[in-house]
C-alpha positions in Angstrom: 95.4 50.3 184.9 99.1 50.0 185.0 99.4 46.9 183.0 96.9 48.1 180.1 99.1 51.2 180.0 102.4 49.2 179.6 100.5 47.0 177.2 99.6 50.0 175.0 103.3 51.3 175.2 104.7 48.1 174.3 102.1 47.9 171.1 103.3 51.5 170.1 106.9 50.6 170.4 106.4 47.6 168.4 104.6 49.6 165.5 107.4 51.7 165.4 110.3 49.2 165.4 108.3 47.4 162.3 107.7 50.7 160.9 111.8 51.5 161.1 112.4 48.0 159.8 110.1 48.6 156.9 111.6 51.8 156.0 115.0 50.6 156.4 114.4 47.6 154.1 111.8 49.1 151.3 113.5 52.6 150.9 112.3 55.9 150.7 110.4 55.6 147.8 107.9 53.2 149.5 108.4 54.2 153.5 109.1 57.2 155.2 111.5 57.3 158.1 109.7 57.5 161.5 112.2 60.4 162.3 111.6 62.0 159.3 107.7 62.1 159.9 108.0 63.2 163.3 110.2 66.4 162.3 107.5 66.8 159.4 104.8 66.8 161.8 106.5 69.4 164.1 107.0 71.6 161.2 103.5 71.6 160.0 102.4 72.1 163.4 104.2 74.8 164.1 103.4 76.7 160.9 99.7 76.1 161.2 99.3 73.9 158.4 98.4 70.7 160.2 95.5 72.6 162.4 94.2 73.9 159.1 93.7 70.7 157.5 92.8 68.9 160.6 89.9 71.3 161.3 88.9 70.6 157.6 88.6 67.2 157.8 87.0 67.6 161.5 84.4 70.1 160.7 83.3 67.9 157.7 83.1 64.8 159.4 81.2 66.0 162.6 78.5 68.0 160.5 77.8 64.8 158.6 78.3 62.5 161.8 75.7 64.7 164.0 73.2 65.1 161.0 73.2 61.3 160.7 73.1 60.4 163.9 70.0 62.4 164.9 68.3 60.7 161.9 69.6 57.2 162.7 68.5 57.3 166.3 65.3 59.1 165.7 63.8 56.9 162.8 64.4 53.6 164.7 62.9 55.1 167.6 59.9 56.1 165.8 59.5 53.1 163.7 59.1 51.1 167.1 55.8 52.3 167.5 54.7 51.2 163.9 55.9 47.5 163.9 54.4 46.7 160.5 56.7 49.7 158.8 60.1 48.8 160.9 59.5 45.0 159.5 58.9 46.3 156.3 62.3 48.4 155.9 64.5 46.3 158.3 66.0 44.3 155.2 66.9 47.0 153.4 68.2 49.0 155.9 70.6 46.0 156.9 71.1 45.3 153.1 72.0 48.8 152.4 74.9 48.4 154.9 76.8 46.2 152.2 76.9 48.7 149.5 80.3 50.0 149.4 79.5 54.0 149.5 82.8 55.4 148.2 82.1 53.5 145.0 79.2 56.1 144.4 81.7 59.3 145.1 82.0 59.8 141.3 77.9 59.9 140.9 77.8 62.2 143.9 80.2 64.5 142.7 78.4 64.4 138.9 74.9 64.9 140.9 76.0 67.6 143.4 78.9 69.3 141.8 82.1 69.9 143.2 82.3 71.2 146.6 81.3 70.3 150.3 78.0 68.4 149.4 79.1 65.2 147.9 81.8 64.9 150.8 79.1 65.6 153.3 76.6 63.0 151.5 79.0 60.5 151.7 79.7 61.0 155.5 76.2 61.0 156.1 75.4 57.7 154.3 78.5 56.0 156.1 77.1 57.1 159.6 73.4 56.8 159.3 73.2 53.3 158.3 75.7 52.4 161.0 73.6 54.3 163.7 70.2 53.0 162.7 71.3 49.3 163.0 72.7 49.8 166.3 69.8 51.9 167.8 67.5 49.4 166.1 69.4 46.3 167.8 69.0 48.1 171.0 65.5 48.5 170.9 65.2 44.8 170.0 67.1 44.0 173.0 64.7 45.9 175.4 63.3 43.9 178.5 59.8 44.1 177.2 58.8 44.0 181.0 60.0 47.6 181.3 57.6 48.6 178.4 54.8 47.2 180.2 55.5 48.3 183.4 56.0 52.0 182.0 52.6 51.6 180.1 50.9 50.6 183.6 52.3 53.7 185.2 50.6 55.5 182.7 53.8 56.7 180.3 52.7 58.5 177.0 54.3 57.7 173.8 57.0 60.3 174.3 57.7 59.5 177.8 58.1 55.8 176.8 60.6 56.9 174.3 62.6 59.1 176.3 62.5 57.3 179.7 62.6 53.5 178.6 63.6 53.2 175.0 66.5 55.7 174.5 67.8 55.0 178.4 67.8 51.2 177.4 69.4 51.5 173.7 72.2 53.8 175.0 74.9 51.4 175.4 74.0 50.3 171.6 73.9 54.0 170.8 77.1 54.5 172.1 79.0 51.7 170.6 77.4 52.7 167.3 78.9 56.0 167.8 82.4 54.7 168.4 82.4 52.8 165.3 80.7 55.3 163.3 82.7 58.4 164.1 86.0 57.1 162.9 84.3 55.8 159.8 82.9 59.5 159.6 86.5 60.8 159.6 87.6 58.1 157.0 84.7 58.9 154.7 85.5 62.8 155.0 89.2 61.9 154.1 88.2 59.8 151.2 86.0 62.6 149.5 88.8 65.4 150.5 91.2 63.1 148.5 89.0 63.4 145.5 87.2 66.7 145.5 88.9 69.3 148.1 91.2 72.0 148.5 92.0 71.5 152.3 91.8 68.9 154.8 94.0 65.8 155.9 92.7 63.6 152.7 93.7 66.5 150.5 97.1 66.6 152.4 97.8 63.2 151.8 96.6 63.1 148.3 98.7 65.9 147.4 101.9 64.7 149.2 101.4 61.3 147.3 101.1 63.3 144.0 104.5 65.1 144.7 106.0 61.7 145.6 106.4 63.1 149.0 106.3 60.0 151.2 107.2 61.6 154.3 104.2 63.8 154.0 101.9 61.2 153.0 103.1 59.3 156.3 102.9 62.6 158.4 99.1 63.0 157.2 98.5 59.1 158.2 99.8 59.7 161.6 97.9 63.0 162.0 94.7 61.2 161.1 95.4 58.2 163.7 96.2 60.9 166.4 92.9 62.5 165.7 90.8 59.3 165.8 92.8 58.3 168.9 91.7 61.7 170.6 88.1 61.4 169.3 87.8 57.6 170.9 89.2 58.8 174.3 86.5 61.9 174.3 83.6 59.4 173.4 84.8 57.1 176.6 84.4 60.0 178.6 81.0 60.9 177.1 80.0 57.2 177.7 81.3 56.9 181.2 78.9 60.3 181.9 76.0 58.9 179.7 75.9 55.7 181.6 76.5 57.0 185.2 72.8 56.0 186.2 73.7 52.1 185.5 74.2 50.0 188.5 77.9 50.0 189.5 78.1 46.2 188.1 77.1 46.8 184.8 79.4 47.0 181.9 79.1 48.4 178.8 78.2 46.6 175.6 81.9 46.7 174.7 
């Protein structure tokens, strides 16, 4: 609505004002001027540098996100047919979410070498547990009467998983995706800061090493724009995926 749009513009202006005030008070060694960051963004967009680094980050994040999402959805669906196995792994899955994945990046580099493998793995790990817990929570909230009805009508296991489990858990899955995809980008950037020759994480880290605050802030702004764009795309996907729901039924967020 118009009020929401006005509110978002007001928040953006507030951020810019606070940014400008911080830059004026802290100086160029700590904070880049917004105008200088904007000009740097225009320059790196014009010469293709930003697109090259953004694509490196996006391709890494999306590949890890896709693989982890598929497994993070399929595994809890399969385990829903094996209640004892599901109960056995549940505390470990939820407990693993408390493990700081970025702390094991040095070990991943040691085990997997310098290349795409450790960065892909850290993205995969971050996304997998989020998607598993989101899907499992959706399955636990399914109306059991739907399952019984499907059984009475003769649905087999594959039909039950497709028509009841996946459809009923779709709002939870989409919420998980909304949370996991920005985390995937963040994980990719952290990996690129440590081991990479391209990507927005590499761009930010290199600018920081060169004491180029304008470049570092330009990279952060580029990441923010990338995440906002992806979130807008996910909103459209959510609308299409949940079009079958009754008009009054809202998403879980």
